[in-house]
C-alpha positions as CSV (number, residue, x, y, z in Angstrom):
1,M,16.5,-7.8,-9.3
2,K,15.6,-4.0,-9.4
3,Y,12.4,-2.4,-10.8
4,E,13.9,-1.3,-14.0
5,E,15.4,-4.6,-14.6
6,L,12.0,-6.4,-14.2
7,I,10.2,-4.0,-16.5
8,Y,13.1,-4.2,-19.2
9,D,12.9,-8.1,-19.2
10,L,9.1,-7.9,-19.6
11,V,9.4,-5.7,-22.5
12,Q,11.9,-7.9,-24.2
13,K,9.8,-11.0,-23.6
14,D,6.5,-9.4,-24.6
15,K,6.4,-6.3,-26.9
16,N,2.9,-5.7,-25.9
17,Y,3.9,-4.1,-22.8
18,F,4.2,-0.3,-23.2
19,I,5.9,1.9,-20.6
20,L,4.6,5.4,-20.1
21,T,5.3,8.4,-17.7
22,A,4.1,11.9,-17.2
23,E,7.6,13.3,-16.9
24,N,8.3,11.2,-13.8
25,R,11.3,8.9,-14.6
26,A,12.5,8.2,-11.2
27,A,11.9,4.5,-11.2
28,I,12.6,4.1,-14.9
29,R,15.5,6.6,-15.6
30,N,17.6,4.3,-17.7
31,L,14.8,2.6,-19.7
32,P,13.7,5.1,-22.3
33,E,16.8,4.7,-24.6
34,K,16.6,0.9,-24.3
35,I,13.0,0.4,-25.1
36,T,12.5,3.4,-27.5
37,N,9.5,1.6,-29.4
38,N,7.8,0.7,-26.2
39,F,8.1,4.0,-24.3
40,L,6.2,7.4,-24.2
41,D,6.5,10.4,-22.1
42,T,3.5,12.5,-22.3
43,G,4.9,15.4,-20.3
44,I,3.2,17.0,-17.4
45,S,-0.3,15.8,-18.4
46,E,-1.6,13.1,-16.2
47,Q,-5.1,13.1,-17.6
48,T,-3.6,12.7,-21.2
49,L,-1.4,9.8,-19.9
50,I,-4.4,7.9,-18.5
51,G,-6.4,8.5,-21.7
52,V,-3.4,7.2,-23.8
53,S,-3.0,4.2,-21.6
54,A,-6.7,3.3,-21.8
55,G,-6.5,3.5,-25.7
56,L,-3.5,1.3,-25.8
57,A,-5.2,-1.3,-23.6
58,L,-8.2,-1.3,-25.9
59,R,-5.8,-2.3,-28.6
60,G,-4.3,-5.2,-26.8
61,R,-1.3,-3.4,-25.4
62,K,-0.3,-3.8,-21.8
63,P,0.3,-0.1,-20.4
64,I,2.2,0.6,-17.3
65,A,2.0,4.2,-16.4
66,H,4.2,6.1,-14.0
67,V,3.1,9.2,-12.3
68,L,3.7,11.1,-9.0
69,A,1.1,9.4,-6.7
70,S,-0.6,12.6,-5.7
71,F,-1.1,13.8,-9.3
72,L,-2.0,10.4,-10.4
73,T,-4.8,9.7,-8.0
74,M,-6.2,13.3,-7.7
75,R,-5.4,15.2,-11.0
76,A,-6.3,12.3,-13.1
77,F,-9.0,10.8,-10.9
78,E,-12.0,11.3,-13.2
79,F,-10.0,9.8,-16.1
80,I,-9.1,6.7,-14.1
81,R,-12.6,6.3,-13.0
82,T,-14.1,6.8,-16.5
83,D,-11.5,5.4,-18.9
84,I,-10.1,2.6,-16.9
85,G,-12.4,1.7,-13.9
86,I,-15.8,1.6,-15.8
87,P,-14.5,-0.4,-18.8
88,N,-12.2,-2.5,-16.5
89,L,-9.2,-2.2,-18.6
90,P,-5.9,-3.9,-17.5
91,V,-3.9,-0.6,-17.2
92,K,-1.2,-0.7,-14.3
93,M,-0.7,2.6,-12.7
94,V,2.4,3.1,-10.7
95,G,2.3,5.9,-8.1
96,A,5.7,7.2,-7.0
97,F,6.5,8.8,-3.6
98,A,3.3,7.9,-1.9
99,G,2.6,8.4,1.7
100,F,5.7,9.2,3.8
101,L,7.9,8.4,0.8
102,S,7.1,11.9,-0.4
103,E,9.6,12.9,2.3
104,A,10.5,16.7,2.0
105,N,7.6,17.5,-0.4
106,G,4.8,19.6,0.9
107,P,1.0,18.8,1.1
108,T,0.5,19.3,-2.7
109,H,2.8,16.4,-3.3
110,Q,1.7,14.1,-0.3
111,A,-0.4,11.1,-1.5
112,I,-2.1,10.1,1.8
113,E,-5.7,9.8,0.5
114,D,-4.6,7.7,-2.6
115,I,-5.8,4.4,-1.3
116,S,-9.1,5.8,-0.4
117,L,-9.7,7.2,-3.7
118,M,-8.3,4.3,-5.8
119,R,-10.2,1.5,-3.8
120,G,-13.4,3.4,-4.1
121,I,-13.4,3.0,-8.0
122,P,-15.0,-0.3,-9.0
123,N,-12.6,-2.7,-10.7
124,I,-9.5,-0.8,-9.6
125,N,-7.3,-3.1,-7.4
126,V,-4.6,-1.7,-5.1
127,F,-1.1,-3.2,-4.5
128,C,1.0,-1.6,-1.7
129,P,4.4,-3.5,-1.4
130,S,6.2,-3.1,1.9
131,D,9.6,-2.8,0.3
132,E,11.5,-3.3,-2.9
133,D,11.8,-7.1,-2.5
134,D,8.0,-7.3,-1.9
135,M,7.3,-5.2,-4.9
136,I,9.4,-7.4,-7.2
137,L,7.9,-10.5,-5.8
138,G,4.4,-9.3,-6.5
139,L,4.7,-7.3,-9.7
140,P,4.9,-10.3,-12.1
141,E,1.4,-11.5,-10.8
142,V,-0.1,-8.0,-10.6
143,L,1.2,-7.1,-14.1
144,K,-0.2,-10.1,-15.9
145,S,-3.6,-9.7,-14.2
146,D,-6.5,-8.7,-16.4
147,S,-7.6,-6.1,-13.9
148,P,-6.4,-2.5,-13.5
149,F,-4.1,-2.0,-10.6
150,Y,-2.9,1.1,-8.6
151,I,0.6,0.4,-7.4
152,R,2.1,2.2,-4.6
153,Y,5.9,2.0,-5.7
154,N,8.2,1.3,-2.9
155,N,12.0,0.8,-3.1
156,L,12.8,0.6,0.6
157,K,15.2,-2.1,1.6
158,S,13.6,-5.2,3.0
159,V,14.0,-6.2,6.7
160,V,12.6,-9.7,6.3
161,E,12.3,-12.6,3.8
162,H,9.0,-12.3,2.2
163,N,6.7,-15.2,1.5
164,R,5.4,-16.1,-1.9
165,F,3.1,-13.6,-3.4
166,K,-0.6,-14.1,-4.3
167,I,-3.1,-11.3,-5.0
168,G,-5.5,-11.0,-2.3
169,K,-3.4,-12.8,0.3
170,A,-1.6,-11.2,3.2
171,E,1.5,-12.5,5.0
172,S,2.0,-13.0,8.7
173,F,5.1,-12.7,10.8
174,G,5.2,-13.9,14.5
175,E,2.7,-16.0,16.2
176,G,1.7,-13.6,19.1
177,N,-2.1,-12.8,19.7
178,E,-1.8,-10.4,22.4
179,V,-1.2,-7.5,19.8
180,V,-1.6,-8.0,16.1
181,I,-0.3,-5.0,14.0
182,M,-2.0,-4.9,10.6
183,T,-0.1,-2.7,8.1
184,Y,1.2,-2.3,4.6
185,G,3.8,-0.4,2.6
186,T,6.2,2.0,4.1
187,L,5.5,1.4,7.7
188,F,6.0,-2.4,7.6
189,S,9.6,-2.2,8.8
190,Q,8.5,-0.2,11.8
191,A,5.9,-2.7,12.5
192,I,8.5,-5.4,12.6
193,E,10.6,-3.5,15.0
194,V,7.7,-2.8,17.1
195,M,6.9,-6.5,17.4
196,S,10.3,-7.1,18.5
197,Q,10.2,-4.3,21.1
198,L,6.9,-5.6,22.5
199,K,8.4,-9.0,22.7
200,G,11.2,-7.5,24.9
201,K,8.4,-6.2,27.2
202,G,6.9,-9.8,27.6
203,I,4.1,-9.2,25.0
204,D,3.5,-11.6,22.3
205,A,2.8,-9.8,19.1
206,S,2.5,-10.4,15.4
207,V,2.5,-8.4,12.2
208,I,0.2,-8.8,9.2
209,N,1.5,-7.3,5.9
210,F,-1.6,-6.7,3.6
211,R,0.3,-6.6,0.3
212,T,-3.0,-5.8,-1.6
213,L,-5.5,-3.6,0.2
214,K,-8.0,-4.5,-2.6
215,P,-8.7,-7.2,-2.7
216,I,-8.2,-7.6,1.0
217,D,-7.4,-10.8,2.7
218,E,-10.7,-11.2,4.6
219,G,-9.7,-14.7,5.8
220,M,-6.6,-13.6,7.5
221,I,-8.4,-10.8,9.3
222,L,-11.3,-13.0,10.5
223,S,-8.9,-15.8,11.6
224,K,-6.9,-13.3,13.7
225,I,-9.6,-11.1,15.2
226,K,-11.5,-13.1,17.9
227,N,-8.8,-13.8,20.4
228,V,-6.6,-10.9,20.0
229,G,-6.0,-8.5,22.9
230,L,-5.4,-5.4,20.7
231,V,-5.6,-5.0,17.0
232,V,-3.4,-2.1,15.7
233,T,-3.9,-0.7,12.2
234,L,-0.8,1.3,11.1
235,E,-0.6,3.3,7.9
236,D,0.9,6.5,6.3
237,H,-2.5,7.6,5.0
238,F,-5.4,9.6,6.3
239,L,-7.4,7.7,8.9
240,T,-10.5,7.8,6.7
241,G,-10.6,5.4,3.8
242,G,-7.5,3.4,4.3
243,L,-6.9,0.1,6.3
244,F,-8.7,1.2,9.4
245,S,-11.8,1.8,7.3
246,I,-11.5,-1.5,5.3
247,L,-11.3,-3.3,8.7
248,S,-14.2,-1.4,10.2
249,E,-16.3,-2.2,7.1
250,L,-15.4,-5.9,7.1
251,L,-16.2,-6.4,10.9
252,L,-19.4,-4.6,10.8
253,S,-20.5,-6.5,7.8
254,K,-19.8,-9.7,9.6
255,G,-21.5,-8.5,12.9
256,L,-18.1,-8.6,14.7
257,T,-16.3,-6.2,16.9
258,A,-12.6,-5.9,18.0
259,N,-10.4,-3.8,20.3
260,V,-8.7,-1.6,17.7
261,L,-6.1,1.1,18.0
262,P,-5.9,3.0,14.6
263,I,-2.7,4.8,14.0
264,A,-2.8,7.0,11.0
265,L,-2.6,10.6,9.9
266,N,-5.7,12.1,11.5
267,N,-6.9,14.9,9.1
268,K,-3.6,16.5,8.7
269,W,-0.5,16.4,6.4
270,F,2.8,15.5,7.6
271,K,5.8,17.9,8.1
272,P,8.1,17.7,5.1
273,A,11.5,16.2,6.1
274,L,13.6,13.0,5.3
275,L,12.0,9.9,6.1
276,K,13.7,9.2,9.3
277,N,12.8,12.7,10.7
278,V,9.2,12.5,9.4
279,L,8.7,9.2,11.4
280,E,10.2,10.8,14.5
281,Y,8.3,14.1,14.3
282,E,5.0,12.6,13.4
283,E,5.5,9.8,16.2
284,F,5.5,6.9,13.7
285,S,9.0,5.7,14.8
286,A,9.2,2.2,16.2
287,E,10.0,3.5,19.7
288,K,7.0,6.1,19.8
289,L,4.7,3.4,18.3
290,T,5.7,0.9,20.9
291,K,5.0,3.3,23.8
292,R,1.6,4.3,22.3
293,I,0.6,0.7,21.7
294,L,1.7,-0.4,25.3
295,K,-0.3,2.4,26.9
296,T,-3.5,1.3,25.0
297,Y,-2.9,-2.4,25.4
298,K,-2.6,-2.0,29.3
299,I,-5.8,0.1,29.5
300,K,-7.9,-2.1,27.3
301,K,-6.7,-5.6,27.9
302,E,-9.1,-6.7,30.7
303,S,-12.1,-5.1,29.3
304,F,-11.6,-6.7,25.9
305,Y,-11.5,-10.2,27.3
306,A,-14.3,-9.7,29.4
307,E,-16.5,-8.7,26.4
308,W,-15.5,-11.8,24.3
309,S,-16.2,-14.0,27.3
310,N,-19.8,-12.8,27.3
311,I,-20.4,-13.5,23.7
């Protein structure tokens, strides 16, 4: 099933669903003429879109708003905070072209601080599917939730068969604990390939896909963290505020530590290009990630196990 088909079916079954956009129809191009009475395009006015969505939610409707992720999370930030976050309204906000999926767009269109912004608002949850199949699996539960959600739209093809979706629960691939790669969204497929390459080098690895970053699966993190040689956080987001920050906050709150290699965009925007070229240029391709992880793992392996043996 495709995203458009899922949304269309929802509207047919429940007329309270209302589909909105601020002149971004990439994910819903064929819907307007099919759901005329349940569709509104506010034009390039993201603040208005959020205000209208909040008003609809107050009247019992179920708004799903579609906007470019960069403009949704930054241009309309105050409106999301005040109109949706504070009153805890069940508005679902779909951000298109987030992270590296922005591809050839420049810094103004690159949403690489979006997770930091959205998770910082009380009541706003964050869903970051790793591909189209993951998104379709998760959307029914996310959309029926009474909580507001920010959704990183992702229509990449899947490289695995995903597990059943549950809000706040991650899924794990592989059994290795020498290297555990924690990731979400766009870079999940690279993480799976890295796991395979590490196995070819004789290193047992596993991948954790955090489908929702808020709420985060604390149980999964805590169950994996103690006997791991190296934890890698991998994300197409600024280093500050994303998964690495979430992990750091959790470990510190529990009085724990870990050997962590954070891989993210460190205070810089990425060079605009097609996704494959972005990954290569910014050194997020599976091959370059594997080399970086191997180098760090070899350096820190012995010291890490020595530290845990003394606890």
